[in-house]
N, C-alpha and C positions, 0 to 999 in steps of 0.2 A: 170604255172598252174593258172587258173583264178577262182575267187570266183563263178562266174555264172556257170561255168562248174561243179564245185564241188557241188553246190546246186542242179543241175540237177541230178548228180549221187546220191546224198544223198536221193532225193525224190524217186528214183527208188530202192535203196538198203536198206533203213532203214524205220521202221514204223513211222507213224505220231504221235503215242503216245509218242515218245521221242521228246518232244518239244524243239526247238532250237531258242534262242533269236536272235543271230546275223546272218546276211547274208554273213559274211566274215569268213575266216578260219585262224586259228593261224599258224604262221610259226616259230616264236621264241619269247622269252620274257626274260626280265631282270628287276628285282626288281619291279617297278611299271609300266613298259612299255611293251607293246605287239605290235608285228608287224604281219600284215597279209601276205598271200601268194603273194599279189601284192605289198608289200612293204610299205603299209600305216601304220602309227604309231598311237597308242592309249595309253592313260593313263588309267590304269585298276583300277577302283573303285568298281570292283565286286569281284576280286580275287578268282574266282572259287567258289563263294558263301562262303566267309569267311574262306577259306582254307589257304590263303597265308599271314597271319599276318607278317611273316618274308620275304615276297616278293617272286617273281619268282627267283628260282635258287640262293638262298643265298649261298655265297661261303663256309660258314661253313657247311651247309647242304649238298652241293654237295660233299665236301671232305669226309664227314662222310659216305655217301652212296657209293662213289667210293672205299673207304678203305674196307667197308664190302663186296662189290662186289668181291674184290680180295680174300676173305676168303671163304664164302659160301653164297648162296642165299635162301636156304630153307632146313629145316629138318623136319618141323612140330614140334613145341615146345613140344607137348604132347608125341612125340616119342623120339626125341633126343633134350633135352633142351639146352639152351645157356645162358651164364652169362649176356649178354646185356639185355635180357628180365627181369631177376631178378633185375638188377641194375635200369632199368627204373621203375619197380614197386616200388622199394625202394624210388626212387626219387619222384614219384608221391605221394606216401604215406606221404612223408615229406612236400609236398607243398599244398595238398588239405585242405580247411577249415572245417575239421571234427575232433572232439575231440577224444582222446584216440588212442588205437592201431588200425591201418588200414591195409587193404590188397587190392591189385589191380590185376585184370585180364584184359588181352589185347585181343582185337578183331580186326575187319577189318573196319567196317563201323559204322556210327552213329546209324543207325537202329539196327544193331547187339548189340551195347552197350545198347540201350534202351530195347530191348527184353530180354537181359540177366539180366538187372537190375530187370525187372519184374519177371523173373524166380527166381532170388535170393530172392526177397521179398516174393514171394509165398512160396518158400521152407522154409524160416525162420519163417514166420507167420503161415503157414498152411492154409492160406485164399486165396480165388480166386479173389476178387474184386479189381479193379484199377480205380481211379478217375483222370481225366485229365481236361483241361480247354478249353473253346471256344477260337479259334484263335491260339491254340498251334499247333506246328508241331513236330512230333516225328518219322517220317520216312515213307517209301513207302512199307514196307513189310505188310503182312496182319494185324499183331498186331499193327505195327506202324501206319497204316492207321486208325485202330479202335481208337487209342489214339488221333490221330490228330483231331483238332477241326475246320476243314474247309473241306467242301464237294468238291467243284470244284476247281481245276481239280483232286484232289487226290483220291476221293472216287467214282466218277461217274462210274457206271457200274461194280464195283469190288466186291460188296457184295455177300452173307452175310458176316458179320464180326464176330470176336470172341465175345463170350458173357462175361458178368460180367465186361464190360467197361462202365463207366459213365462219364458225363461231367457236369461241373458247369461253370457259366459265369466268365470270367477273369475280375478283377476289372480295370476299365478304366474310369476316370471321363469324358474324351472327348466324350466317347460313352455312357455315362449315367449309368455306373455301378460303384457303390461305393464299398469300402471294406466291409461295413456292408451288402450290398445286396448280394455280392458274398458269404460271410460266411453264410448268411441266406439261400442261395440256397444250400450250402453244408449240412446244418442242415435239410433242406427239403428233400434232397436225402436220408438222414439217416432215415427219417420218412416214405417216400413213395416208395423208390426204392431198397435200400439195407441197411441191418443192419450194423452199423459201425463195429461190431465184425466179419463181413465177408469181410472187406476191408483190403487188404494186403498193399496197397501203394497209396499215392497221388503223382502224377508226375507233375512238373511245370518247365517251363523255367523262371529263374529269370528275364530275359528280353526276351520277345517273339521275335523270329526271323522272320519267315514267317508271323507271326501275326501282324507285324508292329513296332517292336522295342519298345514295351511298357514295361517299367520297372515295376515289381511288387511293389506296395507300401510297405514301411517298416512295417506299422502296420498290413498289410495283412499277410506278411510273419511271423510276430510274432504270430498272431492269428492262422495261419495255423499250425505252430509248436506246439502250445499249444493244438490244436484240435487233432493233430496226437498223441501227448503224452497221452492225455486223453483216447483215444480209442485203443492205441497200434498199430497205423498205422505207417508205414515207410514213410518218406518224401524223395522223389527222386528229386534231382535237375538235370534237363537236361541242361548241359552246352556244348552241342555239338557245338553251334554257339557262345556262350558267352565266352568260355574259352580261355586261353593263351594270355591274355593281352588286348583283344578287348575293355573291359569296363574300362580300367585304373587299374584294378586289375588282377592278374593272373587268378582268377576265380570270376565270378560276385557275388557269394554267400558271398564273403568277404566284400561286401557293406552292408550286413545285420547282425544284432546282434544275429542271430540264425544260427544253423548248420543243414544241411540235414543228413540223415542216409546213403544215397548213392549218388554219383555224376557220371553222364555219360559224356564222352568227346570224341571228334574226331576232324574233320576238321583241325584246325591249329595246332593240336598236332604234326604232322609230316611234316609240310612244303610242302604239296603236295603229299606225299606218303600215301597210304591207311592204316590208323591205328586208332583204337578207344580203349576206356578203360572204365571199371567200377571200381570205388574205393569206399570203404565203411568201416564201422566199422567191425573189424575182425570177431566178433561173428556172424555178419550177412553174411559176404562174405563166411564164412565156412559152411553155411547151406546146399548147394547142395552137393550131394555125389560125390566122385571121378568119373570123366568121365561125370558128368552132365554139365560141362562148357567146352568150347573149340571151335575148328574150324580148318580146314586144314590150312588156311592161317593166323589164328589169331596170332598176334604178329610177323609178318614177319620180319626177321632180317634186311632187308634193311630199312624198315619203322621204326624199333626200333632205328637203328643207326641215322636216320634222326631226330627222336624225341629227342634223347639226344642232338643233335646239336641245335635244335629249343629252348629247355629250356635254354641251355647255351647262345644262342643269345639273348633271351628275358632278361636274367639277365645281361649280359655284356654290352648290348647296351641300357639298361634301357628303354625297350619298353613300359612298363606299364606307366611310367612317360610321355613318348612321346605320348602315346595314349591320355592321359588327355590333354596335350598341344594342339595337333592337333584337338581334339574334340572341345575344347574351341574356337579355331580359326574358325573352320567350323561353329559352332553355331552362332558365332558373325557375320559371313558373311551372314548366312541365316536370322538372325534377321534384319540385315540391308536391305536385299532384301525384307523382308516382309513389309517394309514401303511403297513400291510401287507395291507389288504383292498381291492383295487382295485374290488370290486363296489359299494362304498359311494359313492353319487352325491351324497347331501346329508344333513346333520344339522341339524335345526331344532326350534324350539319355544319357547313362552313358559313360564317356570316349570317345572313337572313335566308339561306337555303336550308331550312330546318324541317325535320320530319320526326314524327313519333310513330313507332310501330307497335302493333297490338298482337298478343297471343292469348290463347285460352288458358287461364290460370290453372285449370285442372289437368290439361294435357300437355301444355307447352307448345302446342301447334299454332301456326299462324291463324289469326282470326279476322277474316274479312267482315264477319258479322259485327264485331265490336267496332271496327273502324267505321262501318256504315252507320251504326247507331250514333256514334259521336257526330258524324257529319249531319245526320238528319236532325238531331236534337239541337245542334248549333244553328242549323238553318231556321228552325222554329223560333230560336232566340234572336234571329237577325244577323247571324254570322255565316258567311259563305266560305266553305272549306272544300278542298279537293282530296280525293283518295288517290293512291298510286301503289306501286310495288308489284312484283311478280305474283304475289298472292292476294293483292288487293287489300292488304291489311295495314296500310300505312296512310296517315294523314300528312299532307304536305302543306306548308304555309307560304303563301306567295303574296302577302300584303304589299302595297306600294311602299317604297322606301321614303316617300314623302308624307306618310300618314301622320296626322296630328298626334302628339304624344297622348293627349287625354283620350282620344278615340282608341288608340292602341291599348292603353291601360284598361279601358272599359271592355275591349274585346277579350283581353286576358282574363278578366273577371268572369265573363260569359263562358269562356273555354274551361276555366277551373271548375265552375259549377257543373258544366256538362260532364267533365271527367269524374267529378265526385258522384254524380248521379248514376253513371254506368258502373261505378265500383260496388254498388249495393247488390 
């Protein structure tokens, strides 16, 4: 079977709205390596958009799923429950950086986790309003799109969107928005758009994912927490992309001296199986009435089994520490490359949630063209990279934290050569 033939079939059988980055098709994968249907080999620095922190087909995850497959694949937890769901909730409750007694509900996708966090916040506070931030990404459902702070391609043609959703600028010095300006914008919202007593929650990614891997400043998170406490607003940390070791901590909120009220998680929670969760203070999580939360596939037993194995793998293989070490190595390589590549405007990130942003050296303006050129040339050399950012001018790195060191070193050689090539 050839990639060209499959591309022709795809164009006829599937809608253009499902954008596809690669023109080749996966045949098999192992840890950080992917082979296409024509036998070509790639090093995967995309990992299904941050889903495979423990790599493709980790043996422990595979064994856990196979063992569960031998027992049962589905009952619907709300109909016939199973111990593994309860045990995973207990495990997550013990791990999240939230004080006091906690409870966890399982769902299927990141967007579901976000929507249910909003439902829980509204049920607990009796308020309708939700505030999100520019550049944030919170899913592709109608509410998820409304919360997302980027129009193209996520919102184009899909409105109208749910009401009582508001946005404030995310603080980013590189783009000219300080912590003070962002907080002032929130205060302005309270004066001109919505009474803070009508706001149920403020939702934020501790490190923006699609928005460009911008970590929220520590002073901003502290002020945001104080603002929420002042007005009785819940703080929701969207850790769908940041969770499970990517930033060098199990959760990115552990980098901050404040705690959220609710945390959403998905992606690398289950090593490639569809699973998400909302964890929060027990008094908040218990606000919805029985039957108010759930879903037919929510907490699927195969995915739950995988999640147990993922958490064990992160702990036993010390992947948080490895994320920090690999991230330092990557940033050092990028800093070295920046000496001869004037298009590099910024290198940033926590742990292995690292990004490099490009601008036009002549104008200083964001350059999506440079980022795309890096991505395409890396792909030609067998290295899969993803772009991101409000301006599409950022490359993000999402390699498995289990990647063999020799393969990581070789990938950095490829990356360095690509960056040297675009500097000419």
